[in-house]
C-alpha positions as CSV (number, residue, x, y, z in Angstrom):
1,M,0.0,0.4,-0.2
2,A,1.7,3.6,-0.9
3,W,2.7,6.3,2.2
4,N,-0.2,8.7,1.0
5,E,-2.8,5.8,0.7
6,P,-5.0,5.6,4.0
7,G,-4.3,3.0,6.0
8,G,-5.9,0.6,8.9
9,G,-8.9,2.0,7.8
10,N,-9.0,4.5,10.0
11,N,-9.8,7.1,7.5
12,K,-7.1,9.5,9.3
13,G,-5.7,11.5,5.7
14,P,-2.8,9.9,4.2
15,K,0.0,7.8,6.0
16,D,2.9,10.6,7.0
17,P,5.6,9.4,5.2
18,W,8.0,10.2,9.4
19,G,6.1,7.6,10.3
20,G,3.2,9.0,11.8
21,G,-0.2,9.2,11.1
22,D,-0.4,12.6,10.7
23,Q,1.2,15.0,7.9
24,G,2.9,17.9,9.3
25,P,6.9,18.9,10.2
26,P,9.7,16.4,10.8
27,D,9.8,15.4,14.3
28,L,12.2,17.8,15.8
29,D,13.5,15.7,19.2
30,E,14.1,12.7,16.8
31,A,16.3,14.5,14.6
32,L,18.1,15.5,17.5
33,K,18.1,12.4,18.9
34,K,19.9,10.8,15.7
35,L,22.6,13.5,15.9
36,Q,23.4,13.0,19.7
37,E,23.4,8.6,18.9
38,K,26.0,9.8,16.4
39,M,28.3,12.0,18.5
40,G,27.3,9.6,20.9
41,G,29.5,7.5,18.9
42,L,32.5,9.6,17.9
43,F,33.1,9.2,21.8
44,G,32.7,5.5,22.6
45,R,29.3,5.9,24.0
46,K,25.9,4.7,22.7
47,S,22.2,5.9,23.2
48,G,20.0,3.2,26.2
49,S,15.9,2.2,24.9
50,G,13.7,3.2,26.8
51,G,13.0,6.8,27.3
52,G,15.4,7.5,30.1
53,G,18.3,7.4,27.8
54,N,17.9,10.8,26.0
55,T,19.7,12.8,28.4
56,P,23.1,10.9,28.7
57,A,23.5,11.8,24.7
58,V,22.8,15.3,25.2
59,S,24.9,15.8,27.4
60,G,27.9,14.3,25.2
61,A,27.7,16.7,22.3
62,F,27.6,19.2,24.5
63,F,30.9,18.5,25.4
64,G,31.8,16.7,22.0
65,V,31.0,20.8,20.5
66,I,32.8,21.8,23.5
67,A,36.3,20.2,23.3
68,I,35.8,20.4,18.8
69,V,35.7,24.8,20.1
70,A,38.4,24.3,22.7
71,L,40.4,22.6,20.2
72,V,40.0,25.8,17.8
73,V,40.7,28.3,20.5
74,W,43.9,26.0,21.6
75,A,45.5,25.9,18.1
76,L,44.9,29.7,17.5
77,M,46.6,30.7,21.2
78,G,50.0,29.3,19.6
79,F,49.8,32.3,16.6
80,Y,52.7,35.2,18.0
81,Q,54.6,37.7,16.0
82,I,57.9,38.3,16.3
83,D,59.6,41.8,15.6
84,E,63.2,42.5,13.9
85,Q,64.6,44.1,17.1
86,E,63.4,40.3,18.8
87,R,64.7,37.0,19.0
88,A,62.8,34.3,20.5
89,V,63.8,31.4,22.6
90,V,60.9,28.2,22.8
91,L,61.7,25.8,25.9
92,R,59.0,22.8,25.3
93,F,58.1,21.1,28.4
94,G,60.8,23.3,30.4
95,K,63.5,22.0,28.1
96,Y,65.0,24.2,25.7
97,H,64.0,23.2,21.7
98,D,64.4,26.4,19.3
99,T,65.6,29.6,19.0
100,V,63.0,31.4,16.8
101,Q,63.8,34.3,14.3
102,P,61.2,37.6,13.5
103,G,58.4,36.5,12.0
104,L,55.1,35.1,11.8
105,Q,54.8,31.9,14.4
106,W,53.2,29.4,15.9
107,N,53.7,27.2,18.8
108,P,51.7,24.4,20.6
109,P,50.1,26.5,23.8
110,M,51.4,25.3,27.4
111,I,53.0,23.2,25.7
112,D,55.9,25.3,24.1
113,E,57.0,28.5,26.1
114,V,58.6,31.6,24.3
115,I,60.9,33.7,26.0
116,K,61.2,36.9,24.0
117,V,64.1,38.7,24.0
118,N,65.5,42.4,22.2
119,T,69.3,41.6,20.8
120,T,69.2,45.1,19.7
121,K,68.2,47.5,22.4
122,V,70.5,49.6,24.2
123,R,70.1,48.8,27.9
124,A,72.4,50.9,30.2
125,A,73.5,50.1,33.5
126,S,75.5,53.2,36.6
127,F,77.5,51.5,39.5
128,R,79.0,54.0,42.1
129,E,81.8,52.5,44.3
130,T,84.0,53.3,47.0
131,M,87.2,52.1,46.5
132,L,91.4,52.3,47.6
133,T,93.5,53.0,44.4
134,Q,97.5,51.5,44.3
135,D,98.7,54.2,46.2
136,E,96.3,53.2,49.0
137,N,93.9,56.5,49.1
138,I,90.3,55.7,48.5
139,V,88.4,57.5,45.6
140,E,84.3,57.4,44.7
141,V,84.4,56.1,41.0
142,N,80.7,56.6,39.2
143,M,80.4,54.8,36.4
144,S,77.7,53.6,33.8
145,V,77.5,50.7,31.2
146,Q,75.8,50.4,28.0
147,Y,75.3,46.7,27.1
148,V,73.6,44.5,24.0
149,I,71.9,41.2,24.3
150,N,73.2,39.4,21.3
151,D,73.0,35.6,22.8
152,P,69.3,35.1,23.4
153,D,69.9,32.0,24.8
154,K,72.8,32.0,27.1
155,F,70.5,35.4,28.4
156,V,67.8,33.2,28.8
157,L,69.2,29.9,29.9
158,K,72.9,30.2,31.2
159,V,72.4,32.3,34.6
160,R,69.2,33.1,36.4
161,D,69.5,36.9,37.2
162,P,71.9,38.0,34.1
163,E,71.1,41.7,35.1
164,R,72.8,41.1,38.5
165,S,75.7,39.1,37.6
166,L,76.6,41.8,34.6
167,Q,76.5,44.2,38.3
168,H,78.8,41.9,40.5
169,A,80.6,41.4,37.4
170,T,81.2,44.8,36.5
171,Q,82.1,45.7,40.2
172,S,84.6,43.3,40.3
173,A,86.5,44.3,37.2
174,L,85.7,47.9,38.3
175,R,87.6,47.2,41.5
176,H,90.5,45.4,39.8
177,V,90.9,48.1,38.3
178,V,91.1,51.4,40.0
179,G,93.2,49.5,42.7
180,D,96.5,48.9,40.4
181,T,96.0,52.8,39.2
182,G,97.2,55.8,41.6
183,M,94.7,58.5,42.6
184,D,96.3,61.2,40.6
185,L,95.1,59.1,37.4
186,V,91.9,58.1,38.4
187,L,91.1,61.4,39.8
188,T,92.6,63.0,36.4
189,E,93.5,61.8,33.0
190,G,93.5,58.2,33.8
191,R,89.6,57.6,33.3
192,V,89.4,57.3,29.3
193,K,92.1,53.5,29.8
194,I,90.6,52.9,33.2
195,A,87.3,53.0,31.3
196,G,89.2,50.9,28.2
197,D,90.2,48.6,30.9
198,V,87.1,47.5,32.9
199,K,85.7,47.0,29.7
200,G,88.2,44.6,28.3
201,R,87.8,42.8,32.3
202,L,84.2,43.0,32.0
203,Q,83.7,41.2,28.3
204,E,85.5,38.6,30.2
205,Y,84.0,38.2,32.9
206,L,80.3,37.8,30.9
207,N,82.1,35.3,28.6
208,L,83.2,33.0,31.0
209,Y,79.9,33.4,33.3
210,E,77.8,32.8,29.7
211,T,75.8,35.3,30.6
212,G,75.2,35.7,26.5
213,I,75.7,40.1,27.5
214,L,77.7,41.9,24.6
215,V,79.2,45.2,26.9
216,S,78.8,48.0,24.6
217,T,80.3,51.1,26.1
218,V,82.1,52.1,29.6
219,N,82.3,55.6,30.8
220,V,83.6,56.8,34.1
221,D,80.8,59.7,34.5
222,D,82.8,61.3,38.0
223,A,85.7,60.2,40.1
224,K,85.9,62.2,43.7
225,P,87.6,61.6,46.7
226,P,85.4,61.4,50.0
227,S,84.0,64.3,51.2
228,Q,85.9,64.2,54.6
229,V,88.6,65.4,52.4
230,Q,87.1,66.8,49.4
231,A,89.0,70.3,50.7
232,A,92.5,69.2,50.6
233,F,91.9,67.4,46.9
234,D,90.0,71.6,46.2
235,D,93.6,73.2,47.0
236,V,96.2,70.3,45.6
237,I,94.0,70.6,42.5
238,K,94.1,73.8,42.0
239,A,97.7,74.4,43.3
240,R,98.4,71.7,39.8
241,E,95.9,74.0,37.7
242,D,97.6,77.0,38.6
243,E,101.3,75.3,38.4
244,E,100.4,74.2,35.1
245,R,99.5,78.1,34.3
246,V,102.8,79.8,35.6
247,K,104.1,76.5,33.3
248,N,102.2,77.8,30.4
249,E,103.1,81.2,30.8
250,A,106.7,80.8,31.3
251,Q,106.6,78.6,28.2
252,A,104.4,81.5,26.8
253,Y,107.2,84.2,27.6
254,A,110.2,82.0,26.6
255,N,109.2,81.6,23.4
256,G,108.4,85.6,22.7
257,I,111.8,86.5,24.0
258,V,114.1,83.5,22.5
259,P,113.4,84.0,19.2
260,E,113.9,87.9,19.8
261,A,117.0,87.5,21.5
262,R,118.6,85.2,18.4
263,G,117.7,88.3,16.8
264,A,118.9,90.8,18.1
265,A,122.2,88.1,18.6
266,Q,122.3,87.5,14.8
267,R,122.0,90.9,14.6
268,Q,124.9,92.0,16.1
269,I,126.8,89.2,14.6
270,E,126.0,90.7,11.1
271,E,126.7,94.2,12.4
272,A,130.2,93.1,13.8
273,N,130.5,92.0,10.1
274,A,129.2,94.2,8.1
275,Y,132.2,97.2,10.8
276,K,134.6,94.5,9.6
277,E,134.6,94.7,5.6
278,Q,133.7,98.2,6.4
279,V,137.3,98.6,8.2
280,I,139.1,95.9,6.1
281,A,138.1,97.8,2.6
282,N,139.1,101.5,3.9
283,A,142.5,99.9,5.3
284,E,143.5,98.6,1.8
285,G,142.1,101.6,0.3
286,E,143.9,104.2,2.7
287,A,147.4,102.1,1.8
288,S,146.4,102.2,-2.6
289,R,146.0,106.2,-2.3
290,F,148.8,105.6,0.3
291,S,151.2,103.5,-2.2
292,K,150.1,106.1,-5.2
293,L,150.4,109.0,-2.9
294,L,154.6,108.0,-2.7
295,A,154.5,107.4,-6.4
296,E,153.5,110.5,-6.9
297,Y,155.4,112.2,-4.1
298,R,158.3,111.3,-6.0
299,K,157.5,112.4,-9.4
300,S,157.2,116.1,-7.5
301,P,157.5,117.0,-4.3
302,E,156.3,120.5,-3.8
303,V,153.3,119.8,-6.1
304,T,152.5,116.9,-3.7
305,R,152.9,118.6,-0.7
306,E,151.0,121.6,-1.5
307,R,148.2,119.2,-2.7
308,L,148.2,117.5,0.7
309,Y,147.9,120.6,2.4
310,L,145.0,122.2,0.8
311,D,143.1,118.7,2.1
312,A,143.8,119.0,5.2
313,V,142.7,122.7,5.0
314,Q,139.4,121.2,3.3
315,A,139.2,118.4,6.1
316,V,139.2,121.2,8.5
317,Y,137.6,123.7,6.6
318,G,134.2,121.2,6.1
319,N,134.0,120.6,9.7
320,T,133.8,123.9,11.3
321,S,131.6,126.8,10.3
322,K,134.1,130.1,11.8
323,V,137.7,130.2,10.8
324,M,140.1,132.6,12.2
325,V,142.6,133.2,9.2
326,D,145.9,135.5,10.8
327,V,147.6,137.0,8.0
328,E,151.7,137.3,8.0
329,G,153.2,140.1,8.7
330,G,150.1,142.1,9.9
331,N,148.0,142.9,12.9
332,N,144.8,142.2,12.7
333,M,143.0,138.4,12.7
334,M,140.3,138.1,9.5
335,Y,137.6,136.3,10.5
336,L,135.3,134.4,7.9
337,P,131.7,133.0,8.6
338,L,131.2,130.4,6.1
339,D,127.8,128.9,7.7
340,K,126.8,133.0,6.4
341,L,128.7,132.6,3.5
342,A,127.5,129.1,3.1
343,E,123.9,130.3,3.4
344,Q,124.3,132.9,1.2
345,S,125.5,130.8,-1.9
346,Q,122.4,129.2,-0.9
347,N,120.1,131.0,-1.3
348,R,121.1,132.1,-4.2
349,A,121.6,128.7,-6.0
350,L,118.1,127.8,-4.8
351,R,119.4,124.4,-5.1
352,A,120.7,122.4,-2.4
353,P,119.6,122.8,1.0
354,V,123.1,122.6,2.7
355,L,126.8,123.5,1.1
356,D,128.3,120.5,-0.6
357,S,131.7,120.0,-0.7
358,N,132.3,121.3,-4.2
359,A,131.3,124.2,-3.0
360,L,133.4,124.5,0.0
361,R,136.4,123.6,-2.1
362,E,135.7,126.4,-4.1
363,I,135.3,128.3,-1.5
364,T,138.6,127.8,0.0
365,N,140.1,128.3,-2.9
366,A,139.3,131.6,-3.7
367,V,139.9,132.0,0.9
368,T,142.7,131.1,-0.1
369,E,144.2,133.1,-2.9
370,Q,142.4,136.2,-1.6
371,L,145.4,135.1,0.9
372,R,147.9,135.4,-1.1
373,R,147.9,138.5,-2.9
374,D,146.4,140.1,0.1
375,A,150.4,138.5,1.8
376,A,152.0,139.5,-1.4
377,A,150.7,142.7,-1.8
378,S,152.0,143.3,2.2
379,G,155.7,142.3,1.3
380,S,155.9,144.6,-1.7
381,T,153.9,147.2,0.3
382,R,157.0,146.4,2.5
383,R,160.2,146.4,0.1
384,G,159.2,149.9,-1.4
385,G,158.9,151.8,1.9
386,R,161.8,150.4,2.9
């Protein structure tokens, strides 16, 4: 009999394809029950028969859905992002597994532990220590250390507290270096050398401890004596600065006076050499002149003698402005104001401002000639009177 034919003689209409007597929508309870049975089969459970088996089947399906959702959430929680300046150390069940590079990564949550470490950030730490120097003086040193993490594996796993290890290593290195240095160097120009020595020794310690830290810079910010003796040290430093200042001033004075003295000495030497050459040349010229004059004197003694006399008189007249002339056989003395004569000659000539040797020689010759004439005339008058 077909499914839509009246059945059983009950006259209730066509037969329901889902097994019901009445035509209508499908039974949702029955469909849900079948789904629960299938989900229960997935988890190894079977629904019982009868009206009491529906509740366990519903519970099993609900927990299955929750498990699937939890699994999806758990998987999504495993994704994470590593920045370019970071590295990630992965621990699987507490044991080192891998070091993850930058990018999108996935690790199973609650199984792997991911520790991110910034390997490019420059970190800084400051220290202040009071210690003894080589000469048994106490100094206070303020120092700063800049570092980066170059090995994240060792930084995370090898040392329990790397930053504290860095502090202890820095104190040890600083005490070792300052203990081998005198107080003057620590307080003044030795800071750069101390910083370099501390950096090298500190890096050795950190490498030995396997901290994964790379020291980039060490600076000695300040070094001073204890406050109880600060005043005395200030006086010492001031005295040292005064000493340096006086030395610089003395050096500057020496740099100015020594070249000047050397120049003056060289000038005197050159003047002495020039005077020497001049004297030698004059002596040689006089000797040569005397030799030539001697030859001329031998040829004509009277003329030469007269010429020498005239030259001598000219030299004498050339050095005086007044001449007194005593004429032989006369009672009067003649006064010749050569300066006035020269001034008159200068006014007439309007050329040279002073009397030159040629003009003086002409005047001398004229005066001498006039004197001779006067003398000759006086002699003639006396002879005629007799």
